[in-house]
C-alpha positions in Angstrom: 31.8 -14.0 -4.3 29.8 -12.9 -1.5 29.5 -9.3 -2.9 28.2 -10.8 -6.2 25.5 -12.6 -4.3 24.7 -9.7 -2.4 24.3 -7.7 -5.6 21.4 -10.2 -6.8 19.4 -10.0 -3.7 17.0 -7.2 -3.4 16.8 -4.4 -0.9 13.4 -4.9 0.9 11.6 -1.8 2.2 8.4 -2.1 4.1 6.0 0.6 3.9 3.3 1.6 6.6 0.6 3.5 4.7 -1.4 6.1 6.0 -3.8 8.8 5.2 -1.4 11.5 5.1 2.2 10.4 6.1 3.7 6.9 5.2 6.8 5.4 6.9 9.2 3.3 5.0 11.8 0.8 6.7 14.8 -1.0 4.6 16.5 -4.0 5.3 18.3 -7.0 3.3 17.3 -10.3 2.9 18.7 -11.6 6.5 16.5 -8.9 8.3 19.6 -6.5 8.8 18.2 -2.8 9.1 19.5 -0.2 7.0 19.7 3.2 8.3 16.7 5.0 9.9 13.0 5.0 8.7 11.9 7.4 5.8 9.0 9.5 6.3 7.2 10.9 3.5 3.8 12.6 2.7 1.2 11.1 0.2 2.1 14.0 -2.2 4.1 14.3 -5.2 7.2 15.9 -3.1 6.7 13.0 -0.8 6.8 10.5 -3.3 10.2 12.2 -4.9 11.7 12.0 -1.5 10.8 8.1 -1.0 12.3 7.7 -4.5 15.4 9.5 -3.6 15.8 7.4 -0.4 15.4 4.3 -2.1 18.1 5.2 -4.6 20.5 6.4 -2.0 19.9 3.3 0.3 20.7 1.1 -2.7 23.9 2.9 -3.6 25.2 2.9 0.0 24.6 -0.9 0.3 25.4 -1.8 -3.0 22.2 -3.3 -4.1 20.5 -3.2 -7.7 17.3 -4.6 -7.1 14.4 -3.4 -4.7 11.1 -4.6 -3.6 8.7 -2.6 -1.8 6.0 -4.3 0.3 2.8 -2.2 1.4 -0.2 -2.9 3.7 -3.2 -2.2 1.3 -4.9 0.6 3.6 -8.0 1.7 2.0 -7.3 3.5 -1.1 -4.6 5.5 0.1 -1.8 3.1 -1.4 -3.0 3.4 -4.9 -1.0 7.0 -5.3 2.0 4.9 -4.1 1.5 2.1 -6.3 1.4 4.1 -9.4 4.6 6.1 -8.4 6.3 2.8 -8.0 4.8 1.4 -11.2 6.0 4.4 -13.2 9.6 3.9 -11.8 9.7 0.2 -12.3 10.0 -0.7 -8.9 8.5 -4.1 -7.9 5.8 -3.4 -5.2 3.7 -6.1 -3.4 1.0 -6.3 -0.8 0.8 -8.1 2.5 -2.2 -9.2 4.4 -3.2 -6.7 7.1 -4.2 -9.7 9.3 -0.8 -11.2 8.8 0.8 -7.9 9.9 -1.0 -7.9 13.0 -0.5 -11.3 14.0 3.4 -10.9 13.2 3.7 -8.0 15.2 2.1 -9.7 18.4 4.2 -12.6 17.9 7.3 -10.8 17.6 7.3 -8.6 20.9 4.0 -9.9 22.5 2.5 -6.4 22.1 -0.3 -5.4 19.9 0.5 -1.6 20.0 0.2 0.6 16.9 3.5 1.9 15.9 4.3 2.9 12.3 7.9 2.2 12.3 7.1 -0.9 14.0 4.4 -2.0 11.0 6.9 -0.9 8.6 9.5 -3.4 9.9 7.0 -6.3 10.1 5.9 -5.7 6.6 9.6 -6.0 5.4 9.8 -9.2 7.4 6.7 -10.6 5.8 8.0 -9.6 2.3 11.4 -11.2 3.1 9.7 -14.3 4.1 7.7 -14.4 0.9 4.3 -13.8 2.4 2.8 -11.3 -0.1 0.9 -11.0 -3.1 1.6 -9.0 -6.4 -1.4 -6.7 -7.0 -2.5 -5.8 -10.5 -3.0 -2.1 -10.9 -5.4 -1.8 -14.2 -3.8 0.5 -16.9 -5.4 2.3 -19.8 -8.9 1.1 -20.7 -9.4 -1.2 -17.9 -8.6 1.6 -15.6 -11.2 3.6 -17.4 -13.4 0.6 -17.0 -13.0 0.3 -13.3 -13.9 3.9 -13.0 -17.1 3.5 -15.0 -18.2 0.6 -13.2 -17.9 2.5 -9.9 -19.7 5.6 -11.1 -22.5 3.1 -12.6 -22.9 1.4 -9.0 -22.9 4.9 -7.4 -25.8 6.2 -9.8 -27.6 2.7 -9.6 -27.7 3.5 -5.7 -28.9 7.0 -6.1 -31.7 5.8 -8.5 -32.8 3.3 -5.9 -32.9 5.8 -3.2 -34.9 8.2 -5.5 -37.3 5.4 -6.2 -37.7 4.7 -2.5 -38.4 8.5 -1.7 -41.1 8.5 -4.4 -42.7 5.3 -3.3 -42.6 6.9 0.2 -43.8 10.0 -0.7 -46.9 8.7 -2.7 -47.6 6.5 0.1 -47.7 9.5 2.7 -50.0 11.1 0.0 -52.5 8.5 -0.2 -52.6 8.2 3.7 -53.5 11.6 4.1 -56.3 11.8 1.5 
């Protein structure tokens, strides 16, 4: 009976996102750690390695479901989110402030450590302290990009107008 119950509970993975190399940590719903951390790069090969590590960890511990928690660090998490979405793996985001505070509460040390952060993220996911981000798809993704481009062009136009105004003011002062 306990085996069936274990299968229904997800494998919880916390991922510390970085610019080049991410760190993942796996645990169960009780907080029991599974194996060593997985280090993977922000590349196609790195993501393939991560997906392989997930499948092997699921097999080893007889788990069917998985939930991946991450700290949304800048824009570096977008690639991982798209890969997880394509592979139908549930992903959630934890608040960076919660990670920092939880880390300090756990061992009374605010030191930065990628493996430690991945563990804390997994614990926050286990405790249900996360949000489910929405990744725009199709036309909505295109609209988001179009809006970003429009904002950049508007800023450029404003800067150009300011330069023209400053330049004309200088011309009239020198006359």
